N, C-alpha and C positions, 0 to 999 in steps of 0.2 A: 266742835269748833265754834269760836265766837268771832265772826267777821265784823261785828259792830265795834270792836275795839280799834279798827283801822280807819283812818280818815277816808271819806268817800264823797265825791260829787255825784249827783244823779242827773244823767242825761236821757234816761228813759223812765217814764213814770210807772209802767206796768210790766208784767211778764210778757215775753214775746210768745206768739202763738205756736202751739204744736198741733199739726193737722195731718190727716191721712192723705197720701198721694194715691188715690184710688185708681186713676186711669193709668198711671205708671205701673202700679202693682199688677193690674190686669194685663198690661202689655208684656210685662216680664214673666208672668205666670209662676211666680215663686213667693218668697216671703212678703209680708205686708210692710210696705215702706211708708214711714212717716217723716215729716220735716219739722224742724224747729226754726222759726223765721228770724234768726238773728241778723238777717239782712234788713230787717225793719227796726233795728235799734236806732236810738237818737243820734244826733249830729249829722252833718250833711252827707247824704248818700248811704248812711247806715253801715253796719258791718261789725264784725267781732271786736275790732280794736276799741270800740266804744266802751265795752265792759272793762277792758284793761285801763283805759284812760280815766275812768271814774276814780280809780285808786291812785294812779300815777299823777294825775293833775292835782288831786287833793294833797298828795305828798309834796308836790312842787310848790303849791300855794303855802303850805305849812312851813316850808323852808325859805319862804320869802322871794321866790323866783319872779322875775318880770318877763322872762322869755323862755319858751319851750324850744329845745333843740332836738331834732331827731333825724333819722336816716332811713333810706329805703331805695328801691329801684325807681326809675322815672315814672312808672305807673303805680306807685305804692298807695294802696288804700290807707295804710297806717299814716303816711304823711298827710294825706287829705284830711283824715279825721283828727289828727293832732292839731293841724291848722284850724279846723273848725272848733275844737275845744278851746284853743287859745282865744279865738274871737269871742266865744261865749263868756270867757272869764276876763276879757279885757287885757289879755297878755299879747306879746309879740311872739312870732314863730319863725325860726330859721331851719332850712332843710339841707341835709347833705344827701345828694342823689348819686347813686352808684351806677355808672354806665356799664352794666354787666356784659353787654354785647357791644364790642368796640364799634364806634361810628354810628350807633343807632340813636343817640340822644338828639332830640329835636325840640327846641324851646317852644315851638309853635304847635307841638303835637296835641291831639285831642285827648279825651278821657280825663284821667286824674291830673295829668300835666296841665291841661287847660284850667282845671278847677283850682290848682295852686294859685294861678294868676287871678282868677275871679275872686277867690277868698282873701287875696291880698297878702301873700307870703312876703315877709320882710326881705329875705335874701335867700338865694339858692347857691349851693356850692356843688358843682358837678365834678365827681372824681372818677377815676378809671376803675374797672373791675378788679377785685382783689385788694383794694385799699383797706387798710385797718380803719374801719368806720368808727369804732369807739375812740381811737386816737384823733380822728378827724373831728369828731364832735367835741372832744376835749379842747382842741384848738379853737373851735368856735366859742366855747364857753370862756376860754382865756381872752379871746378877742373882745367879748362883751365885758368881761371884768376890767379890762384896760380902759373901758369907757364908763366905768362906774355902774355897770349893770350886772344883773345876776341871772345867769342861764341855768337851766335844768335839763340835763341830757337824758333822753329816753331811748333805750336801745331799739334796734329794728323790730318792728312788730309789737312793741311794748312788752317784749318777752323777757322779763326778769321776775323775781319772786313776788314783788309787789303787783306787777301787772297780771301775773297768773291768778291772783286772788279773784279777778273778775270772772274767771271760768270755774273757780271753786264755787263762787256764788251761783253761776249758771247750772252747775251740777245739782246743787240743792234745789234750784228752780225746777229742773227736769224731774227730780224725784217727787216734788210736790205736785206737779202737773200730772205725772204718770199715775199717781195715786188717785187724783180726782177723775182722770179719764178711765181708770180701771184697766190700764195697760201695763204689762210687765215687759219692758224692752229687753230683747235678747242681747243687743249691742247698741252702742252709740258710735256713729261713724263721723269723722271730721277730717279735714285736711290737716296734715302735719307739716308745717313750714318752719317758722322761727321758733315753734314749740310751745309758746305760752298758752295757747288755747288747748292743745292736746294735753300738756302737763297739768293745767288747771283743772280740766275735767277729770283727769286721772286722780289727782289729789282729792277732789271733791267726792268722787265715788269711793275712794279708799277711806277717807275720813268719816264717811257715813256708813261704811261697811255694806255698801249697796250690792256688791257682787255683780255689777254690770260692766262688762269689758268695754274699753274705749279703743276702737280701731282707728288708728291714724294712717291716712293714705298720704304718703310723702309726695310732694310736688317738685322736689329738687334734689334731695340727698338720698343716697342708698343707705340701707340699714346700718352698716358699720359706722357711718358718720352721723346719722340721725339719732340712733339709739342713745349715745351718750348725751346729746343735747336734751332729749326729752327726759331721760332718767335723772340727769343732773339737775335740771330745772325743777322737776317734780319734787326732788328731795330738798332743794333749797326752799321751795314754797312750803313743804311739809314742816321743815324746821322753823320757818317764820311763824307758822300756825301753832307750833308746839305739839305736833303729832308725830307718830312713828314714821319711819321711811317707807317709801313705796317699793314693793318687791320688783326686782328686775323682770321677773316672768310676766308681770302685769303690763309691761310696756310692749304694745303690739303695733308694729309698723309694717305696712304693705308698700313695697317700693317698686312694683312692676308697672306703674302707670306714669312714670316720670317722663318717658320719651327722651328727647334730646337734651333736656335740662329745664331749668327755671324759665317759665314763660314761653317755652317753645311748644307750639301746638302739637297735639297727637290726634289721630283719627278717632280714638275712643273718647277723647275730650269733646271733639266736635259733635259726635253722636249724642253724648250726654247732654250737652247744651241744647241741641235741637229737640231731644226728647222732652226735656223739662219745659222748654218754651212752648212746644206745640201740643203736648198732652196736658200740662198743668198750668200754663201761663206763668211759670216761674222762671226768672232770668238768673242763670248762673254766670260766673265769670270764667274766662279761659285760663287763668293762671292758677287759681286755687280750687274753687268749688267745682269747676268742670272736671278737673282731674280726680278730685275726691269722689264725685258722683260716678265717674267712670269705674272707679274701684268698687263702689257699692254695687253697681249694675253687674259687673263681672262676678262678684260674690253671689248675687242672687241667681244669675244664669248658670253658674257651675254647681249650685246646690250647697255652697258653703254655709249659707243661712237656710234653714229648713222652711218648708212651705207654710208651716204654722207659726213661724217666728215673726215677731214684730221688731223692726229695726228702725232706729231713729237717725236721720241725717241732720247734722247741724249745719245750716246754711250760714256761712260766715260772711256773706256779702260780696262786694267787689264789682257790682254791676257797672259803675262808670267806666271801668277799663274796657268793657265790651266795644266801645266806640273806637278804640285804638286797634282793634283786631277784626275789623269788618271783612277784609279780604280773606282772612284765614277761615272765618266762620261761614261765609256765603259763597266762596269760590267752589 
């Protein structure tokens, strides 16, 4: 695979760290758990969307865009990072925010919602849950065009074939680091949400014939709905790269830690957030990484990963949203 043929901006100068979680491993008494610190990626607050935006923003600039348009929930990490990338590049940014739980949107909320204001979002459009977000973004692009401007629509989570290239690159980074560390990972564990991160890692491992399974812990959709998102996007990305399709059997989705749905806390998530904070000084978020780590902890405790296995958790960021969930995490 030759990723150099795709335009790319660089928001992080070096590889993100891979480190052992020794105290968590000892507390669980099972497989050796490692962490890849993608929460330390560039742009404000860090997180996995930075890797996707390196390719997406480069494409937007190449197409002559002056405004980035994207969508997400009111506490969207992706919206925060897209706005940050726009500022770095001297572009404007507009956000379509989906109020997924009716009556919960608060323009004065903390967390990422506060950061939208601090970073200077040009305009926000709040829509009800279930809205066709792609159509809503098309309307914003048309609104800009009527004013002689050029918008570039980025799907939720930056999850399309171009955005997924960021995690194809990450898979290659993991393979290089694991070789240097002398560690052969039994599995890579990541949250499976909008599917770009999960799909990109899957394609990267597939394209390098790495034979390392990618375990996606879903935070919102059960297997019947999440599988086609991951598999379809993986094959779109593989086609873009000019490599063969990903086998359906390689798409692994764990869907028993969703709880009541997207962003709705679970006891297992709260435990995972507390354990990482108090054992390792690592902050997880309640929407994505907390639920993904709950899945990993469950797999270690049940012996799904063997005691001699090395398992890598990809920390996809999201820390700013912690401040909007204080009562859930400390009650």
